[in-house]
C-alpha positions as CSV (number, residue, x, y, z in Angstrom):
1,X,65.6,-2.1,83.7
2,X,65.6,-5.6,85.6
3,X,67.0,-6.3,89.0
4,X,70.3,-8.3,87.8
5,X,71.1,-5.3,85.4
6,X,70.7,-2.8,88.4
7,X,72.6,-5.0,90.7
8,X,75.4,-5.2,88.2
9,X,75.4,-1.3,87.4
10,X,75.7,-0.5,91.1
11,X,78.6,-3.1,91.5
12,X,80.4,-1.4,88.8
13,X,79.7,2.0,90.3
14,X,81.2,0.8,93.7
15,X,84.0,-0.6,91.9
16,X,84.9,2.4,90.3
17,X,84.5,4.4,93.1
18,X,86.9,1.8,95.2
19,X,89.6,2.0,92.2
20,X,89.4,6.0,92.4
21,X,89.9,5.9,96.3
22,X,92.7,3.6,95.9
23,X,94.3,5.5,93.0
24,X,94.2,8.7,95.2
25,X,95.8,6.9,98.3
26,X,98.6,5.4,96.2
27,X,99.2,8.6,94.6
28,X,99.6,10.3,97.7
29,X,103.4,11.4,98.5
30,X,104.2,11.2,102.4
31,X,106.0,14.2,103.4
32,X,108.9,13.8,105.8
33,X,110.3,16.6,107.4
34,X,114.2,16.2,108.5
35,X,115.7,18.3,111.2
36,X,119.4,18.7,111.0
37,X,121.6,20.4,113.9
38,X,124.3,20.7,111.4
39,X,124.6,21.7,107.7
40,X,124.4,19.9,104.4
41,X,127.2,17.3,104.9
42,X,125.5,14.6,106.4
43,X,127.2,11.2,106.2
44,X,124.6,9.0,107.5
45,X,121.5,10.2,106.0
46,X,121.8,7.9,102.9
47,X,121.7,5.1,105.1
48,X,118.0,6.3,106.2
49,X,117.2,6.5,102.7
50,X,118.4,3.0,102.1
51,X,116.2,1.6,104.8
52,X,113.2,3.4,103.1
53,X,114.2,1.7,99.8
54,X,114.3,-1.6,101.5
55,X,110.7,-1.2,102.7
56,X,109.4,-0.2,99.2
57,X,109.4,3.5,99.3
58,X,111.1,5.6,96.0
59,X,111.6,9.2,96.6
60,X,109.4,11.5,94.5
61,X,106.9,8.8,94.2
62,X,105.9,7.4,97.6
63,X,107.9,10.0,99.9
64,X,109.2,13.5,99.7
65,X,111.7,15.0,102.1
66,X,111.7,18.6,103.5
67,X,115.2,19.5,104.9
68,X,116.0,21.9,107.4
69,X,119.5,22.6,108.6
70,X,120.4,24.5,111.9
71,X,124.0,24.8,110.6
72,X,125.2,24.3,114.2
73,X,123.2,27.1,115.8
74,X,121.0,25.1,118.1
75,X,118.5,28.1,118.9
76,X,117.4,28.0,115.4
77,X,115.8,24.6,115.6
78,X,112.5,25.6,117.1
79,X,111.9,28.2,114.2
80,X,113.0,25.5,111.7
81,X,110.4,23.4,113.3
82,X,107.8,25.8,113.0
83,X,108.5,25.9,109.2
84,X,108.0,22.0,109.0
85,X,104.9,22.4,110.9
86,X,103.3,25.1,108.2
87,X,104.5,22.5,105.6
88,X,102.2,20.2,106.9
89,X,104.8,17.0,107.3
90,X,103.5,13.8,108.1
91,X,106.3,13.0,110.2
92,X,109.6,14.7,111.4
93,X,112.9,13.0,111.7
94,X,115.4,14.6,114.1
95,X,118.9,13.4,114.0
96,X,119.7,14.1,117.9
97,X,118.3,14.7,121.2
98,X,118.6,18.3,121.1
99,X,116.6,18.5,117.7
100,X,114.2,16.2,119.0
101,X,113.6,18.3,122.0
102,X,113.2,21.5,120.2
103,X,110.8,19.8,117.9
104,X,108.5,18.7,120.6
105,X,108.2,22.1,122.2
106,X,106.6,23.1,118.9
107,X,104.3,20.2,118.2
108,X,103.0,17.3,120.4
109,X,100.9,16.0,117.5
110,X,103.1,15.4,114.7
111,X,105.2,12.2,115.3
112,X,108.8,12.6,115.7
113,X,111.5,9.9,115.1
114,X,114.8,10.4,116.5
115,X,117.6,8.5,114.4
116,X,120.4,8.6,117.2
117,X,119.6,10.1,120.6
118,X,119.3,9.8,124.2
119,X,115.4,9.5,124.6
120,X,115.4,8.7,128.3
121,X,118.2,10.9,129.5
122,X,116.8,13.9,127.6
123,X,113.3,13.4,128.9
124,X,112.1,12.8,125.5
125,X,110.3,9.2,126.4
126,X,108.9,7.9,129.4
127,X,110.5,4.4,128.9
128,X,111.9,2.3,126.4
129,X,109.1,-0.4,126.1
130,X,106.2,2.5,126.0
131,X,107.8,6.0,125.1
132,X,104.3,7.8,125.3
133,X,104.0,11.2,123.7
134,X,104.9,12.0,120.1
135,X,108.4,10.9,120.1
136,X,110.0,7.7,119.5
137,X,113.2,6.1,117.6
138,X,116.6,4.7,118.6
139,X,118.7,5.6,121.6
140,X,122.7,5.7,121.6
141,X,123.2,4.7,125.0
142,X,126.3,6.8,124.8
143,X,126.8,7.5,128.5
144,X,126.7,3.6,129.3
145,X,129.5,3.0,126.6
146,X,132.0,5.7,128.2
147,X,133.4,3.2,130.8
148,X,133.9,0.4,128.2
149,X,135.7,3.1,125.9
150,X,138.0,4.4,128.6
151,X,138.7,0.5,129.1
152,X,139.9,0.2,125.8
153,X,141.8,3.3,125.9
154,X,143.9,2.3,128.6
155,X,144.6,-1.1,127.4
156,X,145.9,0.5,124.4
157,X,148.1,2.9,126.3
158,X,148.8,1.3,129.4
159,X,151.4,3.8,130.6
160,X,148.9,6.5,130.4
161,X,148.0,8.3,133.8
162,X,146.3,11.5,132.9
163,X,143.5,11.9,130.5
164,X,141.8,15.2,129.3
165,X,137.9,14.6,128.8
166,X,136.5,17.0,126.1
167,X,132.6,17.3,126.6
168,X,129.9,19.9,126.9
169,X,127.2,20.2,129.2
170,X,124.6,21.1,126.7
171,X,124.5,17.1,125.6
172,X,121.8,15.7,127.6
173,X,123.8,12.6,128.3
174,X,126.9,14.5,129.2
175,X,126.3,14.5,133.3
176,X,125.2,10.7,133.5
177,X,128.3,9.9,131.0
178,X,130.7,11.7,132.9
179,X,129.7,10.0,136.4
180,X,130.5,6.5,134.6
181,X,133.7,7.9,133.2
182,X,134.6,9.3,136.6
183,X,133.8,5.9,138.6
184,X,135.7,3.9,135.8
185,X,138.7,6.2,136.0
186,X,139.2,5.6,139.8
187,X,139.0,1.8,139.2
188,X,141.8,2.0,136.7
189,X,143.9,4.6,138.5
190,X,143.5,7.3,135.9
191,X,143.4,10.9,136.6
192,X,140.8,12.7,134.6
193,X,141.2,16.4,133.3
194,X,137.7,17.7,132.7
195,X,137.4,20.1,130.0
196,X,133.9,21.5,129.0
197,X,133.5,23.4,126.0
198,X,130.3,25.4,124.9
199,X,131.4,26.3,121.4
200,X,133.6,25.7,118.8
201,X,135.7,28.8,119.9
202,X,136.5,26.9,123.3
203,X,138.2,24.1,121.4
204,X,141.6,25.6,120.8
205,X,141.9,27.0,124.3
206,X,140.9,23.5,125.7
207,X,143.8,21.8,123.7
208,X,146.3,24.5,125.2
209,X,145.2,23.5,128.6
210,X,145.7,19.9,128.0
211,X,149.3,20.8,126.5
212,X,149.9,22.7,129.9
213,X,148.6,19.9,131.9
214,X,150.6,17.4,130.1
215,X,147.6,15.0,129.5
216,X,148.5,11.7,128.0
217,X,145.5,11.1,126.0
218,X,142.1,12.6,124.9
219,X,138.8,11.3,125.4
220,X,136.0,12.8,123.7
221,X,132.5,12.5,124.8
222,X,129.7,12.6,122.1
223,X,127.8,15.8,121.6
224,X,126.4,17.7,118.4
225,X,129.0,20.3,119.1
226,X,131.8,17.4,118.8
227,X,130.3,15.8,115.7
228,X,130.0,19.4,114.0
229,X,133.7,20.0,114.7
230,X,135.2,16.7,114.2
231,X,137.9,17.7,111.7
232,X,139.1,20.5,113.8
233,X,139.0,18.3,116.9
234,X,141.1,15.7,115.2
235,X,143.5,18.3,113.7
236,X,144.2,19.8,117.1
237,X,144.9,16.5,118.4
238,X,147.2,15.4,115.8
239,X,149.1,18.9,116.1
240,X,150.0,17.9,119.8
241,X,150.7,14.2,118.9
242,X,147.9,13.6,121.4
243,X,146.3,9.9,120.9
244,X,142.7,10.1,121.2
245,X,139.5,7.7,122.0
246,X,136.4,9.0,120.0
247,X,132.7,8.1,120.4
248,X,132.0,7.3,116.5
249,X,134.0,6.1,113.4
250,X,133.8,9.5,111.6
251,X,136.5,10.9,113.8
252,X,138.8,7.9,113.0
253,X,138.2,8.1,109.2
254,X,139.1,11.8,109.5
255,X,142.3,10.8,111.1
256,X,141.6,10.0,115.2
257,X,143.3,7.2,116.6
258,X,140.8,4.9,117.8
259,X,136.8,4.8,118.3
260,X,134.4,2.7,119.9
261,X,130.6,3.0,119.8
262,X,127.6,2.3,118.1
263,X,127.2,2.2,114.1
264,X,125.2,5.5,113.3
265,X,124.7,4.4,109.9
266,X,123.0,1.4,111.0
267,X,120.9,3.5,113.3
268,X,119.8,5.7,110.8
269,X,119.0,2.9,108.4
270,X,116.8,1.5,111.2
271,X,114.9,4.5,112.0
272,X,113.6,4.2,108.5
273,X,111.1,1.3,109.9
274,X,109.6,3.7,112.4
275,X,108.7,6.2,109.7
276,X,107.2,3.3,107.6
277,X,105.1,1.9,110.6
278,X,103.8,5.6,111.6
279,X,103.1,6.5,108.1
280,X,101.0,3.1,108.0
281,X,99.0,4.4,111.2
282,X,101.1,3.7,114.2
283,X,101.3,5.8,116.9
284,X,104.9,7.0,118.5
285,X,103.7,6.5,122.1
286,X,103.1,2.6,121.3
287,X,106.4,1.9,119.4
288,X,109.3,0.7,121.7
289,X,112.6,2.5,121.8
290,X,115.3,0.4,120.2
291,X,118.8,0.1,121.4
292,X,121.8,-0.2,119.3
293,X,122.6,-3.5,117.9
294,X,126.0,-2.8,116.2
295,X,129.2,-1.7,117.7
296,X,132.5,-0.9,116.0
297,X,135.8,-0.7,117.6
298,X,138.2,0.9,114.9
299,X,141.9,1.6,115.2
300,X,143.8,4.1,112.9
301,X,147.4,2.8,112.3
302,X,148.3,5.5,109.9
303,X,147.6,8.0,112.7
304,X,149.5,5.8,115.4
305,X,152.4,5.8,113.2
306,X,152.1,9.5,112.5
307,X,152.1,10.3,116.3
308,X,154.7,7.6,117.2
309,X,152.6,5.3,119.0
310,X,152.6,1.4,119.0
311,X,149.3,0.0,119.4
312,X,149.6,-3.6,121.2
313,X,148.8,-6.4,119.1
314,X,146.1,-7.8,121.6
315,X,144.4,-4.6,120.9
316,X,144.5,-4.7,117.1
317,X,143.1,-8.2,117.3
318,X,139.9,-7.1,118.9
319,X,139.6,-4.2,116.2
320,X,136.4,-4.4,113.8
321,X,138.5,-2.5,111.4
322,X,142.0,-1.3,110.9
323,X,142.7,1.8,109.0
324,X,146.2,1.4,107.5
């Protein structure tokens, strides 16, 4: 065998090996664990999957999802995370600060991407530019928006003097958010009626306390408990003809009066880019935390009519969407 033939055979062998490796790599399906605080009704998850599709991922071909649902029982999230660890997932997607914190207590090596949480206030990250550790993603800035939401609420109801604030201390941003809310209420000469709830069973008594105190409006602070019980909260408010300011559009779409906050669907879609970068080798510690880019002010005029309320034209003009 001459030298040229030998070189040709070696080159062909190397090419065949490379093609085999490429085929194996391209055939690998990424395993993405998904940790939900609630149940299977997840209105924003499709936005995340859409974000991955925009990046070229095809479910079943490039990526597969392993879902775990806590069904509102936060104490289950540690065990659910342990299941995902045993499944050897490549990355865990957590949809709230609580689920991300529970996941980090189980694993400090598997990357965790938060779709919509409060990473700094919950202690999940050291800073926005360099989070450190194995957790990164998007921060809601929920507590920073409370003052703005209260200002809009008073503009819509100028005669309002007493506001019931429904919140839960189990949400990491609650304490900081309430401080901002309290400062804003004093500047607006509004009385806050603090009502802390710890479970769904506390909701009905809380609304009873609002009626007894003759509160003129409901201000809901964002938490997993509130989101999981959104329909119940809206129903209780409508039953008492109580105008409400809510943190996300989910509540107004279910019958709440108005909402102002970040676009949760947009954040879920953007979270897909984090998963893409991590699957391509990036480290969570080096991926800066992103803040919201899209905010929504929504007014439900059907609800306003139902409770006998007229929304000032200047407030309606500012709305991104009006439900008629």
